[in-house]
C-alpha positions in Angstrom: -126.5 -51.4 -68.8 -127.3 -49.0 -65.6 -125.6 -48.4 -62.7 -125.8 -47.6 -59.2 -124.2 -44.2 -57.5 -121.9 -45.0 -55.2 -122.4 -43.6 -51.3 -119.6 -42.0 -49.9 -118.5 -43.9 -45.8 -119.2 -41.2 -43.7 -116.1 -39.0 -42.8 -116.4 -40.4 -39.2 -115.8 -44.0 -40.8 -113.3 -42.8 -42.8 -111.4 -41.3 -40.1 -112.1 -44.7 -37.6 -110.4 -46.5 -40.5 -107.3 -44.5 -40.8 -106.6 -45.0 -37.3 -107.1 -48.2 -37.5 -104.6 -48.8 -40.3 -102.8 -46.8 -38.3 -102.7 -48.7 -35.5 -102.6 -52.1 -37.1 -99.6 -50.4 -39.2 -97.8 -49.8 -35.2 -98.4 -53.3 -33.8 -97.3 -55.1 -37.3 -93.8 -52.8 -37.3 -93.2 -53.3 -33.0 -93.5 -57.6 -34.0 -91.6 -57.5 -36.6 -88.4 -55.7 -35.0 -89.1 -58.0 -32.0 -89.4 -61.7 -34.5 -85.9 -60.1 -36.0 -84.2 -58.9 -32.8 -85.1 -62.1 -31.2 -84.0 -65.0 -33.8 -80.8 -63.3 -32.8 -80.7 -64.0 -29.4 -78.3 -66.6 -27.9 -81.0 -68.8 -25.8 -79.0 -71.0 -24.0 -77.0 -68.1 -22.8 -80.1 -66.1 -22.1 -81.8 -69.1 -19.7 -78.8 -69.3 -18.4 -78.7 -65.6 -17.1 -82.6 -65.7 -16.4 -82.1 -68.1 -14.0 -79.1 -67.2 -11.9 -81.2 -63.4 -11.5 -80.1 -62.0 -8.0 -84.3 -61.3 -6.6 -82.9 -58.3 -4.1 -81.6 -56.5 -7.3 -85.1 -57.2 -9.0 -86.6 -56.1 -6.3 -84.3 -52.8 -6.4 -85.3 -52.6 -10.2 -89.5 -52.5 -9.8 -88.4 -50.4 -6.7 -87.0 -47.6 -8.7 -90.2 -48.0 -11.4 -93.0 -48.0 -9.0 -90.9 -44.8 -7.1 -90.7 -43.5 -10.6 -95.1 -43.6 -11.2 -94.9 -42.1 -7.8 -92.7 -38.9 -8.3 -95.0 -38.3 -11.8 -97.9 -38.6 -10.0 -96.3 -35.4 -7.5 -95.1 -33.2 -10.5 -98.3 -33.7 -11.9 -100.0 -32.7 -8.9 -98.1 -29.8 -7.9 -98.6 -28.2 -11.3 -102.2 -28.6 -11.5 -102.5 -27.0 -7.2 -101.4 -23.8 -9.4 -104.6 -24.1 -11.0 -106.7 -25.9 -8.4 -106.3 -27.4 -5.2 -109.0 -29.8 -4.8 -107.0 -32.5 -6.2 -105.7 -34.2 -2.8 -101.9 -36.1 -3.5 -103.5 -39.8 -2.9 -105.7 -39.1 -5.5 -103.3 -37.3 -8.0 -100.8 -40.8 -7.6 -104.4 -42.9 -7.8 -105.6 -41.3 -11.4 -101.6 -41.3 -12.7 -101.5 -44.9 -11.6 -104.8 -45.8 -13.7 -104.5 -43.9 -16.2 -100.3 -45.0 -17.0 -102.1 -48.7 -16.8 -105.1 -48.0 -19.6 -102.9 -45.9 -21.4 -100.2 -48.2 -22.3 -102.9 -50.5 -23.4 -104.0 -47.4 -25.8 -101.6 -47.1 -29.2 -101.4 -43.2 -28.5 -98.0 -43.0 -27.4 -97.5 -41.0 -24.6 -101.0 -39.6 -25.6 -102.8 -42.6 -24.4 -102.6 -41.4 -20.8 -103.4 -37.8 -20.8 -106.6 -38.8 -22.2 -107.1 -41.1 -19.3 -106.4 -38.6 -16.7 -108.1 -35.5 -18.7 -111.7 -37.8 -18.4 -111.1 -38.6 -15.7 -110.7 -35.2 -13.6 -113.5 -34.3 -16.6 -116.3 -35.4 -14.1 -114.9 -34.7 -10.9 -115.9 -31.0 -10.3 -112.0 -29.3 -11.9 -112.7 -27.6 -15.1 -111.6 -29.4 -17.9 -109.5 -26.7 -19.0 -107.7 -27.1 -15.9 -107.0 -30.3 -16.5 -105.2 -30.0 -20.5 -103.3 -27.1 -19.0 -101.8 -28.9 -15.9 -100.3 -31.7 -18.4 -99.1 -29.5 -21.6 -97.7 -27.8 -18.7 -96.4 -30.6 -17.2 -95.1 -32.4 -20.5 -93.7 -28.9 -21.5 -91.4 -29.2 -18.6 -91.2 -33.1 -19.2 -89.9 -32.0 -22.6 -87.1 -29.7 -21.7 -86.2 -32.6 -18.5 -85.7 -35.1 -21.3 -83.5 -32.7 -23.5 -81.4 -31.7 -20.5 -80.6 -35.9 -20.0 -80.4 -36.1 -23.9 -77.3 -33.4 -23.8 -75.9 -35.2 -21.1 -76.6 -38.9 -22.6 -74.9 -38.1 -26.0 -72.4 -36.0 -24.4 -71.4 -39.1 -22.4 -71.6 -41.0 -26.0 -69.4 -39.0 -27.2 -66.6 -39.6 -24.7 -66.6 -43.5 -24.7 -68.0 -43.6 -28.3 -64.9 -46.6 -29.9 -65.5 -45.2 -33.2 -64.8 -41.9 -34.1 -67.9 -41.8 -36.8 -70.1 -42.0 -33.5 -68.7 -39.8 -31.5 -68.7 -36.9 -34.0 -72.6 -37.9 -34.4 -73.4 -37.9 -30.2 -71.2 -34.6 -30.5 -73.7 -32.2 -32.9 -76.4 -34.3 -31.4 -75.7 -33.3 -28.1 -75.0 -29.9 -29.3 -78.3 -30.1 -30.7 -80.3 -30.9 -28.1 -78.9 -28.1 -25.8 -80.4 -25.5 -28.6 -83.3 -27.0 -28.4 -84.0 -26.7 -24.6 -82.9 -23.1 -24.4 -85.0 -22.2 -27.0 -87.6 -24.2 -25.1 -86.6 -22.2 -21.7 -86.6 -19.1 -23.1 -89.9 -19.5 -24.5 -91.2 -20.3 -20.8 -89.3 -18.3 -19.0 -89.3 -15.1 -21.1 -92.5 -12.6 -20.8 -92.1 -11.0 -24.1 -92.8 -14.4 -26.0 -96.2 -14.7 -23.6 -96.8 -11.2 -24.3 -96.9 -12.0 -28.3 -98.9 -14.9 -28.0 -101.5 -13.4 -26.6 -101.2 -10.4 -28.9 -101.4 -12.9 -31.6 -104.4 -14.5 -29.8 -106.5 -11.8 -29.5 -106.5 -11.2 -33.1 -108.9 -13.5 -34.0 -112.0 -13.2 -31.5 -113.1 -17.0 -32.3 -109.9 -18.2 -31.2 -109.6 -15.7 -28.5 -113.5 -17.3 -26.9 -111.9 -20.5 -27.0 -109.1 -20.4 -25.8 -109.0 -17.5 -23.1 -109.3 -19.8 -20.4 -106.9 -21.9 -21.5 -104.6 -19.2 -22.5 -105.6 -17.1 -19.0 -104.7 -21.1 -16.6 -101.5 -21.0 -18.8 -100.3 -17.2 -18.0 -100.8 -18.4 -14.1 -97.9 -20.1 -14.3 -95.7 -17.3 -15.2 -95.5 -16.1 -11.7 -94.7 -19.0 -10.1 -90.8 -19.5 -11.2 -90.0 -21.6 -8.0 -92.3 -24.1 -8.8 -91.5 -24.3 -12.4 -87.8 -24.8 -11.1 -89.0 -27.3 -8.5 -90.7 -29.3 -11.2 -88.1 -29.2 -13.0 -85.8 -30.5 -11.4 -88.5 -33.2 -10.5 -88.6 -33.6 -13.6 -85.1 -34.7 -14.4 -84.9 -36.4 -11.1 -87.7 -38.8 -12.8 -85.9 -38.5 -16.3 -82.9 -40.5 -14.7 -84.9 -43.9 -13.9 -84.2 -45.2 -17.2 -80.4 -45.1 -16.6 -81.0 -46.3 -13.1 -82.8 -49.0 -14.2 -80.3 -50.0 -17.1 -77.4 -50.5 -13.9 -79.6 -52.2 -11.4 -81.3 -54.1 -14.4 -77.7 -55.4 -15.2 -76.4 -55.9 -11.7 -79.4 -58.2 -11.5 -78.4 -60.4 -14.3 -74.5 -60.5 -13.1 -73.6 -58.5 -15.6 -73.2 -54.8 -14.2 -72.9 -52.4 -16.5 -70.4 -49.7 -15.9 -72.4 -46.1 -14.9 -71.4 -44.1 -17.9 -72.7 -47.0 -20.6 -75.5 -46.2 -18.9 -75.9 -43.0 -18.5 -75.3 -42.7 -22.6 -77.1 -45.4 -23.7 -80.6 -44.6 -21.3 -81.3 -41.4 -23.3 -81.0 -42.1 -26.5 -83.1 -44.6 -26.3 -85.5 -42.9 -24.8 -85.9 -40.3 -28.0 -85.8 -43.4 -30.6 -88.2 -44.8 -28.4 -90.7 -41.9 -28.8 -90.4 -42.1 -33.0 -94.8 -42.2 -33.2 -93.6 -45.4 -36.1 -94.2 -48.5 -33.4 -96.6 -49.9 -30.7 -95.7 -47.9 -27.6 -92.1 -48.1 -28.3 -92.2 -51.8 -28.5 -89.3 -52.6 -30.3 -87.6 -49.8 -31.3 -86.3 -49.5 -27.5 -84.8 -53.0 -27.3 -83.0 -52.3 -30.9 -81.7 -49.1 -30.6 -80.6 -50.2 -26.9 -79.2 -53.0 -28.3 -77.2 -51.8 -31.2 -75.9 -48.8 -29.0 -74.7 -51.8 -26.6 -73.3 -54.1 -29.1 -71.4 -50.5 -30.2 -70.2 -50.5 -26.9 -68.9 -53.9 -27.2 -71.7 -55.9 -25.3 -72.5 -58.7 -25.7 -76.0 -59.2 -28.0 -77.5 -62.0 -26.0 -77.1 -60.1 -22.8 -78.4 -57.1 -23.8 -81.3 -58.7 -25.1 -82.0 -61.0 -21.4 -82.0 -57.0 -19.9 -84.1 -55.4 -22.1 -86.8 -57.9 -21.2 -86.0 -58.2 -17.1 -86.2 -54.1 -17.4 -90.2 -54.3 -19.7 -90.3 -57.1 -17.0 -90.3 -55.3 -13.9 -91.9 -52.1 -15.9 -94.9 -53.9 -16.7 -95.3 -55.8 -13.0 -94.9 -52.0 -11.8 -98.4 -51.0 -13.7 -99.9 -53.5 -12.4 -101.6 -51.4 -9.3 -102.7 -49.3 -12.2 -105.4 -52.3 -12.9 -106.5 -52.5 -9.3 -107.1 -48.8 -9.1 -108.9 -49.1 -12.3 -111.2 -52.2 -11.7 -111.8 -51.0 -8.0 -112.9 -47.7 -9.8 -114.7 -49.2 -12.6 -116.9 -51.5 -10.2 -118.2 -47.8 -8.4 -115.3 -48.7 -5.1 -112.2 -46.2 -4.6 -113.9 -43.1 -5.0 -111.5 -39.8 -4.4 -111.5 -37.1 -2.5 -112.9 -34.7 -5.2 -116.0 -33.5 -6.2 -118.2 -35.9 -7.9 -116.4 -39.7 -7.5 -117.6 -41.5 -9.8 -115.1 -44.0 -11.3 -115.7 -44.6 -14.7 -114.2 -43.4 -17.5 -116.9 -41.0 -19.8 -117.1 -38.1 -21.6 -118.6 -35.2 -19.5 -122.2 -34.6 -20.7 -122.5 -31.2 -23.0 -124.5 -29.7 -19.6 -121.7 -30.8 -16.9 -119.2 -29.6 -19.8 -121.3 -25.8 -19.9 -121.6 -25.6 -15.9 -117.6 -25.1 -16.1 
C-alpha cells in the first residue's frame, strides 16, 4: 500500500486561513452577544420609544458624531503638518472620512482606518514613514486622552455606584489608569527616555537602517511641546463625544440620563469595546453599556434602544465617507497633494524607493 507525500500548505495560505478564522470568530462573538441582548428586550416598550424620538435631538446626535469625525481629522492633520505641510485641511478631512467608512467594514478594529489612510497617502508624494509616524503619534496621544477620560469616568462611577464592590473596583481601576497615563506621558515628554531608545536602536545597523527615518520623524515632535499640548487637549475634547452622545441620545428618546451617569458609563464602554474579541466592538459595546446602566438602576430595554439609536446615528455620520470613496474609485474628487489618483492600491517598488 503506497502513500503519497502530503504537500504542506504555503505559509501565505495558512496565514490567510488563520486571519479568516479569527474574523469569523469575532463575527460569531458579536452575533451571539447581540442575539442574547436583543432576546431580553421588551420590544413593545422599544417601539414606543422609537416612535417618540425627538427629531431635533436626533439631528443634534448626528451633528456631534459628524463634528467628532472632523475634529479627529484636524488633530491628525496638525501632527502630519509637523513633518509634511503639503496635505490641506479639506484633503485631510476627506481622507479621514473615507478611511473611517472603509475601515469600519474591515475586520481589524481601529487598525482598519489607519491602513486605509496609510495606503491613501502612500501614492500621493508624501513619504510612507511620515504618514506612519503621524498616525502612530496620533494614536499615542489618543491613548493618553483615553486614559485621562478613563480616570474621570471610573472616578465618577465610584461616586455614584450603588454597590460598594462596584465603587471599590471603579476606584482601583481609576488609580491604575492614572498610573498608566503618567507613565505614558513621561515616555513622551522626558528627553532622556527618547535618547535611551535611540541608543538602543543604533546598536543594530539593520534595525537602524530600517527605522532610522521613522525615529528621526518621531524626534521632530520633541521640540514641539505646544503642538503636542494642543493636540492632547483636542484629543480629550474629541473623546468626550461618547459622553455627549449618551446625554443627547437619551433626550432624543425622552429618557434623559444625568450627565454624571454619562460621564461614568461612556469611558468604561469605550475601553471594553476595544477588546479584540468582537467585530468592531459590536456586542461588547452594547452589552457593557446595558450592564452598567442596569447596575445604576436604569431600565434594560430603554438602555438597549438608546444604544441602537446611537449606533444608527454613528453609522449615518460615516456615509459621507462612502460618497468620497465612490468618487475616488471613479477617478473624481482628487486631493490637493501630489498624485491625485484615488485608487486604494499599494505603491509599486519604484514609487516606494523614490521616497
